[in-house]
N, C-alpha and C positions, 0 to 999 in steps of 0.2 A: 502352309505353312507353319515354322513354330514362331511364335512372335514370342513366347515366352523365354527363349536364347540372348544372354548378355546382346551379341554382334549382331542380331539382327536389330536389337533392340535400338541399340549404338545406329547401324546406317539409316536404318528408318528416319533417327531423329536428325539427321545430318540431309536426308535428303528431305524431309518435308520441311525442314524449318524447326523441331522440338515440337515436333507433332502434332502439327498445324494447331497454330497458336488460337487459344480459344479468343477471339476476339471480342472484347465489347458483350459481356453479357446481357441480357434481354436490348442487344442491338442499337446499344445507346452508344455514340460516339465519345471514344477517349479525349479528356481536354489537350491541348495541343502546347498545354506549357507544365511546371512541373505542379500546381495547385495544391499545394501541401495547405489546409484550411486551417482557417485563423484560428479555430479554437479546435483544442488537442488535437487526434488525430483522425482518421479513416476505417471506416467500413468495407473488404474485400471479401467477396461473394454474395450469393452463395456458389460453390461449386457442385459439379457434376456428382463429384461421389460422395455428397451428404443425401440422406433419405429427405424425400419429401410429404410431408402430411396431405400435400390435396393428389397428388399423382402418386403415390406410394403407396395413400394406406383408404383412398377415398374418403377425409375431410372434404365438408362443401364451404366452408368458410363466408358460409351466406347470412348469417344471422338468424334466418328458421331453423335452420338440419340442427337436431341436436346431437352433435360430435364429439361426445362423451367416448363414445364406443372404438369410433376410429382415432381419434388424439391420444387413445388408453393403449391401442396395439402397437401405434407409433414409437409411443415414447419405452414400453417392453422392449421395441425391437433393436433400437437405439442404447437404449441399457446393458441389452447383452453383448454389444463389443465384437459381435461374428460379421458384419458386413462393415459398418461404420457406427461411432458415437457421437456423431453431428444429425442431429434432426434439425430442419428447416420447413419454418411456417409462411409460408406468402403470404401477402396482404388477405385481408378478410376478416369476419367476422364470425369468430368457432363458439358458437354456443355450447355450455356445458352444463348440466343435470346434476354431476356428483361430482364426488372428488377425484381430480388424477393422483396417480401416485407415480413414487421413485423410489424404491428400497432396495435399500445395501446394494450400491455400484459406485463404481469410479470414471473418473475422465468421461462424463457425458458433455453436450453442450446443445441447450435448445436455445433455436435461436431463431429469430422472426426478420420479416424485412424493415420494417419500419413501426414502433409503437403509435405511430399516426395511425398506420394502417391496418397494423394487425393484433387483433386482441381480440381476448380469450374473457368472454362474458358470462357470468352466473345468471341461467335458468333453474338452481332449485332451491331448494326450502331453503328458510331462514335460519342462518346462525350456521350455516356452511362453510365449510374450509375449501378452497379454490385448487390446490395443490400442495402435497403433501410430500417435502422431500428428507427419506428416513435413510439414514446412515450413508451417505453419499458424498465427496471429496473429489477435491480438485475438478469442480464442474462449473457449466456456466451458462446464464438462464439469462437469456439478455434480448431487447431490440422488443420488448411484449407488453402491451398493455393488457391491466389487469382489474376488469372493471367487474366492484361485485353488486352491481344494479342493487344500491342499500339492501340486501340480503343479507347476502356472505360475510360472515365474521373475519376470514381471512383470507389472504390473497395466498400467501406462500408461507405456508408451515414448515421450517426446517428444521425439526429436531430429533435426534436420532435415542432409540429406545435401548440402546445399548448391549440388545441381545446377538446379534450381527454384526461384523465391521463393515461402514468406516467409521471410525472419527469424521464428524465432518468437520473436516477444514479445505483453503483454496479455493474456498467456493467465489465466483461473481457474479452479482446482477449488476449490469451497465443496461445504460437506456431504455429502462424499463418506468411503467407509468403504473401508480396506482389506485385506484378510484373507486372511492364510496364504497367503502371496507370499512370491519370497525378494527384490523389491524394489516396494515402491506405487509412489510415483514417481519415474522413473529419468530424468534430463534430461541430453539433450548428450551420448550414447554412438559418434555418428557422428561426433564431430568437430568440429559445428558450432552454435552458437546453444544456444538453453535459456534465455533471458533475461525480467526485467520476469515475472514468473510470482508470481500470487498464490494462498495453499494459506491456504483460511480452515472454518475449523471443523470441520477435519477426522481421522477417526481412522484410526490405522494399527496394527494390530493382529496380532502374531506375523507381522512382514517380518523375516525370517532375516534377512536383508543388510543394508537400511537401508529407513528407510522412506522418506525422499526424498534421490536419491542426485544429484549434479554430475557431469555427465564430461568439459566442456574447458574452458581458458582463456577461451570465451567467454560459459560460463554465468554471467552474473551477475544478480546482482539477485532473488535469488529470495527473498521473503518468507513466512515461515510465521508464521501467526498463530490463537494460539486454538484451536490444536489439542493430540490429545492422542496417544502413544508408548505404544504399552503391548504388553511383553516381544517387545520388538524387539532383533536385533541392535546397529543403531546409529538415531540415528533422524533425524539428519541430516547428509550427509557431503558432502566431497570427496574423499574418499581412493581410492575406484576411478578420478578425473580428475583435475579443477582446478574452479573458480571460486570466488564467493563467495555470501553465505546470510546473510540477518538471522532471528532467531526470535525472537516474541515471544511471552510469554502462553502459553505453552503448560507441559504436562502430560506426563511423561515417568517412567513406571515398568518398574522390571527391566529397563532395559538391558543384554543380556547385555557387550559389549564398551565405548559411550560412549552417552551421550545426543546429545555433538555430537564431531564432528570434523572435523580437517581434517589436510590433508600439503602440498598446494601454497597458494602465500602469497596474499593477499588484503587486502580489508577486509571486517572480521568484526564483527556484534554480536549481540549475546544480550543480550536483557533481557526481567526481570521474568518469569522458566521456573521452573517448580519442577519438583524431582527426586529420586524414593521410590526409594531401594534399588535404583539404578543401580549398575555396578558404576564408574561415573567418569561425572562430570558433559561436561566439556572436554577436550577432548586434543589438542594439535596437534605433529606430528613437529620433530622437530628439525633444524633447516636452518638455512643461513647467509644467507638471507635475511631482507627485512623484512615487517613486519604488523602491519598495523590495527589492532586488536582492544580493543572496547568490551566486557567482562563486567558489566551495569549489574543490578541489584537481583532478583539470583536469589536463592530460595530450594531449598538442596542436602538431605536428610533422608535420614543414614543411607545413604552410599555405600559400598561392597562394600569400594576400594581407598583405602587412609586418603589418600592422595594423589587428591581432588577433581576437581584442576584442576590441568593441565601444560599448558606450552608453552613449546615449544620450539626456536621461531626465534628473529629478534633483533626483535621488537613495532616499535613500541614499544605497551604496554596500558596501558590503565587500567582498572582493576580497581576497582568504587566499590558501597556498599551491598546488599553478600552478606551471606546467614547460611547457612552450612555447621554444620549439627549432623552431628559426626561419629560415627560408634559407640563405643560403650561402650571397647572395647580399642583405638581408633586411637591411635598417638601419632606423630609427625613432623610433619613439615609436612602441610599438605593443598593449599597451591600454590604451585606452582613454577613459574615465569617465566624466562625468561633476560633480556635487556639491557631498558631504557627500562620500569620500570614503574611505574604510580603509583597507588596504593591508598590508600583512605581511606573512614572508615565502614563496615566490615565487621566481619559478627561471626561470631568462632568458639566452640568448646567445645575445644580442646588450647591447649598453650603454645607459643609460637613456631610457629606457624602456616605462614607465610611465605618460600619463599624465594625469592630476586631478584638476578640480575645485577647488572651497572658502571648509574650514573645513575641509580637507579631512589629513589623517596622512600615513604615512609607516613604514614600522617595519618590520628589518632582512629579508628583499629581497635582490636577489645577482643572480648577472652576470657569467656567466661559459660560456668558449667556447661551440662552438657547438662539438667538438670530446669527450669532454669528458659525450657529453649525445649521440652520436653515435648509443648506442647497445637499445634506446626507441622501444616499439615495441607495438601493440595492443594485450593483455589480451586476453585468449581463453573463450568468451564467453558459458554459459552452452548449451547445445543444449537442442534441443527437450526432452522432457519427455519421456524416454523408457515405453517401456510397457513390465514386465517383465512374464504377462500370473500367476498373482499367482493364487493358489489355492482359489476358492471363495467357502464360505458358506452362504445360502441364507435363510434371515429369511421370515416367512411367511406371506404374507401381513394382518398386522391389529395385528401382536404378540403383548402378553403385556407382561412384564417383564421376568417373569419366563421361556419362551419360548425365547426371546433374551438370557438370562443369557445361558441357556442351549448351545445355540448354539454358545456362546461367548467360554464356557467351550472346547466343541469340538473343535474348532478351534484354543483356545490354547493350545491345544497338541504341533501344528504342527508351535511353534514359534520358532524363528530361521529362514524361508520362509518366511516372513511376510504375514502370512495370509489374507484374507481378508472376513467379514463378512461385507454383502450389503444385503441394507433396502429398498426394492424396492418403489418406487412411493405411498405415500400414508398419512395417522393416523395409530399415536402406540399411544395407551392412557398406562401409565405408573405410574404403584402404588407404586411400589418397584426401589430400586436403584439397577443398572445395575452394576456392577464391573468389573473393567478391573483390573487382577494380578498384581504384580511388577514382572519384567524381562520377557514383555509380549513384541513383537514387533508388536502387532495383526492390522492392520487396518481395521476401520469401514467407510463403503460407504453406501452415501445417492444418491439420482439421485434428488439430486441439492437444494438449501436453499431458504426460503421464507419465512415470514409473513402467506402463502394462500395456497402452492401450494409446489412441491414435497414431501419430508420424512421429517415429522415432528414429534417429540415425545410429549406429551404432559402429562404432570405433572398430575396426579388424585389421589396421594396419599394425608394421612391425617397428613404426617410427612414434616419436611426440608429437606426430600429426603437425597443425592442428586440425579440426572437424572444417571449422569454418576460422577462413581468415578474411580480414575484412583489411581494407589500405586504406588509410585517409590521405585526402578528404575525403568524407563519403557521406551520403544520405540514406545510408541503407536500413531498412528493417527486415525484422525476423519476429514473426508472430508462431504463436501455435504449434509449438515444436520441440520437442524433445532432443538431446542430443547425450549418448553414454557412452566414455570413454574408459579408457584401464589406470592402472598406476603411473602409468609412463605421460599420457595424451594432456595435450592441453585444446579442453573443447569449443570454446572460440579466444580467436588472437585478435586484437583490432590495433595496429602497428600504425606508428606515424599521428600518433594520436593530438597532437601537444600544439593548438595553434591559438591564440587570440579569440575569444567567442563562438568556441565549438560545443557540441554538448552534445552526452551520450546519454539516453535516459534507459528505464529500466521501470516496465508497471508488473507487479507480480513471477518476478524472475526468483527463480527455486533453484536451490544447489543442495542435492541430495548423496552424500559422502563424497570421499573425497583428501584430498591434502589442502591447495585453498580454494577455498569459493571463487573471492575476488580477489585479483592484484592487480595495485593499479601503481603504476612506475615512472618517476618521473616526471609526474603530470607539476607544470607550474601556471598553464592557462584555462585548460579544458574542464567544463561542468560537469560532475559525474553524478545524476541525480536517480534517488528510486524511489519507488512507490510499493510497499505491501510486498517487500520482498522477504525469502524463505531460505534460512540456512540449515543444515542439520548432520550430524556427524562427521563433521571433518579435524581433521587436527588445527589448521588457521582459516575460520572462518573470511573475514577480513584482510588485508595485508594492504596498507599506504606508505609508498616510501617517495617520500617529494621530490621535486624537480630542483634544479641546481640554482637557482634562484631564492626560493624559499629555505633551501638547506644552509644558504648564507647567509640567511635572518634578511633578504630581500624581497619587497612587497609581493606579492603572487596572490593572483585571483582563484588560481586551479585550485579545487576540493572539491570531495566526497560528501554527498548527503544522503544519507539511507533514512529515509523520510516513512516512518514506518514500518514493520517488520514482524519475525518471529523466528525464533530460533531456540537449536537444543542440542545439548550434547555434543556439547565440541572440546578441546580441551584447551584451541586458543579463540576466540570472537574476534579481537578489534587488536593489529596491531600497525602502530605507526612510528613512525620516523624518519629520520634525514629532513624533518620541516615537513612532514605530510600532514595534511588539513583533512580529518573525516568531523561528521557531525551523526549520529545516532539519534535520531527521535522517536519516541514514541515508540521502541521494539520491548519485545518480552523476548526474554533469554530463561531457559532453564535447562537445568542437569541432572543426572545422579551419581556421575561421576567425578569425581575432580578433574576441575577446570578454572580458566580467570577468564576473566571478561575481558581486560585490558591490558595493552603492554604498551606504553609510553617508552621514547626518549628522544635527546635530541631537543630540537629547536620545533618543535611541531604544537599544530593545535589540534585537540582534542575534545570533543561536547557530546556529552549525552544527557538527556532532555525529556522527559516521561520518561523513563524506561523502568522495566520493571528486570531488575538481573536477581536472580535464583540461583545462585552459586550454592554447592552446599554446606550447612552450615556450621558453624563450630570449628573451623579446620585454619589449620595453620596454614593453608595456599592461599593466599590474596586473591579479593575478586579483581584489585585493579596493583598493575607491579608497575610504579615510577620510578627509571634507574637513569641516572647523568643527563636530566631531563631539565632545557629550558624554556619551554614554551608556555602555554597554557592549556589549562585544562577545565574545566567546567562540567559539574554534576548537578542538576539540577531536575527538582521537583518526579525524583526516581525512586524506587523502592528496592535498595539494597541490602542483599544479606549478609555477603561477607564484610571487608576492611580493606581499605591502602595499606600497602607497603610505600614508603618513599627510601631511598638508597643511593648512593653514589655521589656523584657532585649535580647535584640539583638544587644551590643555592640561588640559583636564578629562576627557576619555575617559579611561576604561581597556579595554586589550586582552588575551587571555589568550590564546596559543596555545598547547597544551598537547597532549605526543605527540600531533603530527602527521610523516608523514612529507614529505618538500620536496624538488625538486632542488636542484641545486650552486647556483642563485643568491642572493644574498642575501635572503633570507625576509623582511627587514621594514625601510622606508627610510621615516622621518622625518622630516620636512622642516618640519613645525612648528614655532612659535617662543610660548610655549615646549611644550618636547614634551609629549606622552600618555604617560600611563604602561602601557606597552604591555611584555609578559614573553613571551618564548619560553621554554619551558621541557621538559626530557624527551624531545627531537623529535629527528627522524634524516632524513640525506640519504644519497642515492642513491650507489654508487659506480658510477662509468662506464670507469675504469681500476682494474688489477690486482685487478677480480673472483673471481681464483682466491687472492690471497692475504689479501685482507680482507673479502669476503662484500658480499654486497649492498649495504651499506649501514653506515653510522658513523655516532654521535652527533656531532651538530650540538651546540655552547657554547650554553650557556643566553643569552638575554639579558636581564637584571632577576634580581634575586633571586629567591629560593626563599622566598617567604610565603604560612606556612597559611591567614593571615587573609586576605589579598588570594584564593588561590585561592577558597580556601572561599563566600567574597561571590561572586563571579562566575558556580562553578557551582554553589548554590544557585536558578541564576535556572533551570539547565539539570536540575539532580536533581528538582525541584516536576513534571517536567512527566510523566506515566504514559499509557501505552494505553487509552480508556475503550471502556465498556462502554456501549451506547446503552439509555437507561432514558429513561423519558416525564418530559417537563417540563411543569410547571404550562400552565393553560391560556393565559394572559397573558404568557406569551411563548413566541419561535421556537426551533423546531425544526424543521430544514430541513434534507433528508437528499436527496444528489445517488449515486444507484449506477451507474457503468458511464457516465458522461453522458459522449461527444464533441464539442468544441465547433471547427470548422473556420476557421479564419480569421477576419476580424471585425476591428474596431480593439479593442474590449474581448471576450474571454471570456464573465467571469464581471465583473460591475461590484456591489459589495457598498457600499450608502452607509447611512453615519448619517441620513440626511434625507432626506427623501420626493421628493425629485427628483434629478435626474443636478445631482452637483457641476459645479460649473466647474472645479475642479483636477485638474490633469495628473498 
């Protein structure tokens, strides 16, 4: 019988209830309720399509046998992408005696069972490197312990030599442990790359040099989140090279040198971290160059040095809402800053806690007794994502939309237990919309995302699609899948999406080319929250159209938050209209063509915080266009190449530009009548002449007055946003999650609509 024929496949699916639902891998019973983890999400897998280091390549994992050859053979197999690009390492101790390598590949996944039980241990000579990742992009290396045995210098060396593709971007290290090495993850040491890398829920233990170390000026956008640094020399640093990083919600204990340190300047964000008994929390060496730095919402407990924070460069620095409990013997300043520092809402236990240079302002800081802060402690970090052994429904390789829909229909009968529909490695031609019905908690999982390999659904239909349609309320999850549309199609449509308490979450969503990457239309109540996103080559990357309440100026809790990411070569990156609410934080944008970063109108709210906006220099095209604007816009702690143009009826608009780096151009041009209330405060501009005399930048003249009440009213919109840990939401609201989903081309990548049908609004 020809099992490859689509009709035979379809009949078999119907006959056997979607290809013999692969019940509970490893024989464990699935949970009887939805059992969404209390911290973050869950791990699904391993799947039968994945390559297995033990059964497929003879690795022993017994802690005695040298598994170097077996593991290298397995890595070579997944790197070629001929059978599958996911390698699974079952529980075991895999002894290696020389460096494992992956060179110049893309879309590879190396996944362990659990870092507690899947251990790669160094048995080679002193000063070795355990794994070298060279020119490898859009890959992930998760759920593995790398034990250097106090001999290896480097656990993971992600460094591109620049000789062959690929520039290393879009990689993920999640739920990994790095133990007894000099460096946990060292990136960019070969002089190229190491960018847009997500480091999630990792543990760095006794990393004598540094947990995460950046090595060159193109080592950019390293996002460290919810990780533990225990007894390390330095937690996160660029002092062994250069580059920038963002560190969130992590815990540092007993760092011998500093929790976080920098030498070469750039853009840095340090938010929501906790430090306990480290020598110092943050240190930046002396430099006559500028560096946009924001240090926000951190808790620093009993640093060994009196000065918990030292910044010796030119800034500008925004230092807000931090708590520093100094040791009882401490006296003198605990925060020492150079030029251009804005501090607000910080709590200290010593008198005269801040030393700052010229053009600096302090507001609403206070000193309290040590005893009043005696209950400070580290938060409980999200643990390793659990594996609940969900019921798995396998999609036949190469299945069409009808077959896939039948599999989904079977799986949704088990809603309430988060069933998994698995798309094995390969291409799927889709000519009709695949529907995920309302009130489903189904999980769609592929074998990885990318524009060349793993799991790709290609739209071949003659209509606008969409490829996936999700009806709310929904608890659906999509992970490790690529969707490729055409000039007409919508790749993911989410309808009826606006209800109080609902959330749509994205981790490492990528939109590559097309017209609009993310459209949010008519939302008044739902929170859209994204980490580590990327948008490139679009006519419009993000478009936010407010809901009816917001458009009328009424209170609305719905907002879209892009919390870290990168983007390039878009004609327009951010459009906010009709009361829309968008915050873009710690984002890197660059292009080589004429483009505009943001276009704002109406009673909208737009916040850009810690962003690097590199539009073409010295052009007449503004980086930010504000027209007929009556809302609020905040630009804080960023690096913005171009200028702002305010026009039309914008007299009711309020703009705060605080602590940014700019070029020599005039930053704000206001042709509105009457003029908007636009203020440029404590910012700097680069010097392109006489650098040897003046240094890399000089203070800009303020525009508008320094008014704490005005500043506080606008910054409050920014400071009430914090990183989130995903917890279960009630049954009657949506909790949609997308993990490492790539959307390629399409008229719309993700379209989130308040109504049940696609709106005619553009």
